[in-house]
C-alpha angles and dihedrals in degrees: 000000000000136000127240092199104027093165087082089068090068087062090067087085092069099064089047091054089043094056091047091050092047089051092056092046093050092053091045089049092053091047092054089053092047088052091063090063118061096198111059088202090068095044097089090047098051100034119062112199136159123263113276089220090058090050094049093047090053091049092049091050090050091048095053091042092057094044091051088048095053090047087053091050087052086069099230112207136184113210130330139232124216116206124188109218113206109226128188106223123189120221122242125178118198114202115194121192112231098180117133092255089068087071091068110121098216083121122040121291095353140301095263094054090046091052092049089049092053091046091056091047088056091049092051090050094058106044095159098046129091110246133186129193125220128184121201140181121129086344134024125237135187107233096177130004122227107297142147092222093100093178088069089052095052090048090052092049095049092048093055123099140155089277093058090088115045091201109087129210127052117269126172096198095075089047093054092042091055093045092051088056094046095046098039119138116271125232109279096016119121094207133019118263115270119245142172120236119201114186117196108195143127087238098240100139120168087221121019118239111266123233091241090058091052092045090055092050089052091051089051088059100260122143107199125217122175133201115197113214119200139031136282092242090051124177144238118302109243126228121183091197091071126077094235092040095240127125114234134195125231092279091056098250120135113255119236120201128194134177112279108202100173097076092046092047087051095053090048093046097053091033092062093241139094139271119227137178125229088251093059102102092185097067094100094059090047091050089049089054090049097047090049090065094053124092116241137215118247112238138162097228094136122074118186116204118198127188134205097238118211101183096110090064090063100031094056097054091043091058092045091053093047088053091050091047089056094052097037097103091048092047088048095053091045092053090050089057096042101044095059091052091050 
């Protein structure tokens, strides 16, 4: 037998101390009454008190009842059974743009932080699905492979910044090349696994994604959704290496960046998905509708552990003893009247 909450066993000391303290108080109480009567021979006639045996029986019953109660609270169990539950998880890839333009503060606090916040919201909205995180700029990098451990995903997102990828700019080709490798058809499968791709970007690509790239992604089982982060008015790209904090081109002029929706809408259109803006608060229900149409992969990610609980064998006698303790004095008086008659 083992206990799931063994710290309750330490509480057994309290009813023991309680009974010992009650015994001292009982004796002290009787001495005070005896002090009112000068002649000890008259004490039993003048002072009416309950039988000490009755009192001690009640205390012992309460003691054992509390001990049994604390043992029941410690959740005693005898053996356990592990059951692997097959689950069918859907695959979701979150691709976050880490180019320098994502640092623009046209939305508070900046585009990159907003994109990561939206990505975490998506992760929390799909607790049972397998999700992977990809960062991209001039290159693409797998930050976290497909997993149901969403704490790992959130840690990966929070640790990402514009310095995570040493290649500047924003290119879509490396992103799609990486996705084609990740979602390629497995041996023995007729078709590649279906997956949902959510791209979070401001749409400022050095070279817009071609229709052939998007078509290959569709043939690889990817359905593409995009979320545009930023505003059309935009803002100046920051650069902490400059004295004034602004990024400049080769001619020395500050670089302004604004949200480009056309490339994002193009990817969503040819990717059989939808394009959203960061201000669209209904994108999660739309994504849920999309993920419901995909076929999932059967896994055994969830393990159910069941225990043979024994608390009822301690709780039931504890309740019986408490009831007996409450009626001990009445039962004692009843027995005193019945025994002489018998």
